[in-house]
C-alpha positions as CSV (number, residue, x, y, z in Angstrom):
1,X,136.2,-0.9,48.8
2,X,133.0,-1.3,50.4
3,X,132.8,-5.0,49.5
4,X,136.0,-6.0,50.9
5,X,134.9,-4.2,54.1
6,X,131.4,-6.2,54.3
7,X,133.3,-9.3,53.9
8,X,135.7,-8.9,56.4
9,X,132.9,-8.0,58.7
10,X,131.0,-10.9,57.8
11,X,134.0,-13.2,58.5
12,X,134.8,-11.7,62.0
13,X,131.1,-11.7,62.8
14,X,130.5,-15.6,62.3
15,X,133.2,-16.4,64.7
16,X,132.0,-13.9,67.3
17,X,128.4,-15.0,67.2
18,X,129.0,-18.7,67.1
19,X,131.9,-19.1,69.4
20,X,132.1,-16.2,71.5
21,X,128.6,-15.2,72.3
22,X,127.3,-18.7,73.8
23,X,129.8,-18.1,76.8
24,X,128.8,-14.4,77.1
25,X,125.1,-14.7,77.3
26,X,122.6,-12.7,79.6
27,X,120.0,-15.1,81.3
28,X,120.8,-17.6,78.4
29,X,120.1,-15.2,75.9
30,X,122.6,-13.7,73.0
31,X,122.2,-11.1,70.9
32,X,121.7,-11.8,67.4
33,X,124.9,-9.8,65.8
34,X,123.7,-10.5,62.1
35,X,120.6,-8.8,62.5
36,X,122.2,-5.9,64.2
37,X,124.7,-5.3,61.6
38,X,122.1,-5.7,58.8
39,X,119.9,-3.0,60.3
40,X,123.2,-0.9,60.4
41,X,124.2,-1.6,56.9
42,X,120.4,-0.7,55.8
43,X,120.4,2.4,58.0
44,X,124.0,3.6,57.0
45,X,124.0,2.4,53.3
46,X,120.5,2.1,51.9
47,X,117.9,-0.2,50.7
48,X,120.1,-1.9,48.2
49,X,123.1,-1.9,50.5
50,X,121.1,-3.4,53.2
51,X,119.5,-5.9,51.1
52,X,122.7,-7.5,49.7
53,X,124.3,-7.6,53.0
54,X,121.0,-9.1,54.3
55,X,121.1,-11.9,52.1
56,X,124.8,-12.6,52.3
57,X,124.9,-12.4,56.3
58,X,121.4,-14.6,56.4
59,X,123.0,-17.4,54.0
60,X,126.3,-17.5,55.8
61,X,124.9,-17.3,59.2
62,X,122.2,-20.1,58.4
63,X,125.0,-22.3,57.0
64,X,126.9,-22.1,60.7
65,X,123.6,-23.1,62.3
66,X,120.8,-25.4,62.2
67,X,118.7,-22.9,60.4
68,X,117.2,-22.9,57.1
69,X,119.4,-21.0,54.5
70,X,116.3,-19.8,52.5
71,X,114.5,-18.4,55.4
72,X,117.6,-16.7,57.0
73,X,118.3,-15.4,53.6
74,X,114.7,-13.7,53.3
75,X,114.4,-12.7,56.8
76,X,117.8,-11.0,57.0
77,X,117.1,-9.6,53.5
78,X,113.8,-8.1,54.2
79,X,115.1,-6.7,57.6
80,X,117.9,-4.8,55.7
81,X,115.8,-3.5,53.0
82,X,113.2,-2.1,55.3
83,X,116.1,-0.4,57.5
84,X,117.5,1.0,54.5
85,X,114.0,2.6,53.6
86,X,113.6,3.8,57.3
87,X,117.2,5.4,57.0
88,X,116.7,7.1,53.8
89,X,113.3,8.6,54.7
90,X,114.0,9.2,58.6
91,X,115.1,12.6,58.6
92,X,116.8,12.6,62.3
93,X,117.2,8.8,63.1
94,X,118.2,8.9,67.0
95,X,119.5,5.8,68.6
96,X,116.3,5.7,70.7
97,X,114.5,5.5,67.2
98,X,116.9,2.8,65.9
99,X,116.4,1.0,69.0
100,X,112.5,0.8,68.7
101,X,112.9,-0.4,65.3
102,X,115.6,-3.0,65.9
103,X,113.1,-4.2,68.6
104,X,109.9,-4.5,66.4
105,X,112.1,-6.2,63.6
106,X,113.8,-8.7,66.2
107,X,110.3,-9.7,67.6
108,X,108.7,-10.3,64.2
109,X,112.1,-12.4,62.9
110,X,111.9,-14.2,66.3
111,X,108.1,-14.8,66.1
112,X,108.4,-16.1,62.5
113,X,111.3,-18.4,63.4
114,X,109.1,-19.6,66.2
115,X,106.0,-20.0,64.1
116,X,108.2,-22.3,61.4
117,X,109.6,-24.5,64.3
118,X,107.7,-27.4,65.7
119,X,107.7,-26.9,69.4
120,X,106.5,-29.8,71.8
121,X,103.7,-29.5,74.1
122,X,105.6,-28.2,77.0
123,X,107.1,-25.7,74.7
124,X,104.2,-23.9,73.1
125,X,104.4,-20.1,71.5
126,X,103.7,-18.3,74.3
127,X,106.6,-20.2,76.2
128,X,108.9,-19.2,73.7
129,X,107.6,-15.6,73.2
130,X,108.1,-14.9,77.0
131,X,111.7,-17.0,77.3
132,X,113.4,-16.5,74.0
133,X,111.6,-13.9,71.7
134,X,111.3,-10.9,73.9
135,X,114.3,-11.1,75.8
136,X,116.5,-11.6,72.8
137,X,114.6,-8.5,71.1
138,X,115.4,-6.3,73.9
139,X,118.7,-7.3,73.9
140,X,119.3,-6.7,70.3
141,X,117.8,-3.5,70.6
142,X,120.1,-2.4,73.5
143,X,123.0,-3.4,71.6
144,X,122.0,-2.1,68.2
145,X,121.6,1.4,70.2
146,X,124.9,1.2,71.7
147,X,126.7,0.5,68.9
148,X,124.9,3.2,66.8
149,X,125.3,5.8,69.5
150,X,128.9,5.1,69.7
151,X,129.3,5.7,66.0
152,X,126.8,8.6,66.0
153,X,128.6,10.2,68.9
154,X,132.0,9.9,67.6
155,X,131.3,10.4,63.9
156,X,129.1,12.7,62.1
157,X,126.8,10.1,60.9
158,X,124.5,12.3,59.0
159,X,127.0,14.0,57.0
160,X,128.8,10.5,56.6
161,X,125.5,9.1,55.3
162,X,124.8,11.8,52.8
163,X,128.4,11.2,51.4
164,X,128.4,7.5,51.3
165,X,124.9,7.1,49.7
166,X,125.8,9.6,46.8
């Protein structure tokens, strides 16, 4: 049942990310819903679940964009695994702590992506950090914290996580 739920989420997430979000951007920046979904899958499901969802989502999202499939799988898989470790070992994971974690991982993923690209002379590393990486990381953190806060306030997340991981 979990596999079917994640396949449906991935199938719904790809069109939303590629078709709808470019029209709803904030200052030309859109949140990375794949990164947010992988972080939440890792936090709620554990290390292995976050790793597998990250690999699958990284592959599928990179196939629908101009990104390198191997880099997408490795980055999103690592993010899912680290989020799973954090979710398993942090006793009280509040939305603020999750937002800080998503901010840091989104900054690192954006920095890695920018360092893999060959930028022109007008677009150096500092330009990319200032105009793309940091605004997208803040937007990812806000969206991820809001989604987690809604789930956290409406559901008993601690009890659900304890039962789900058994």
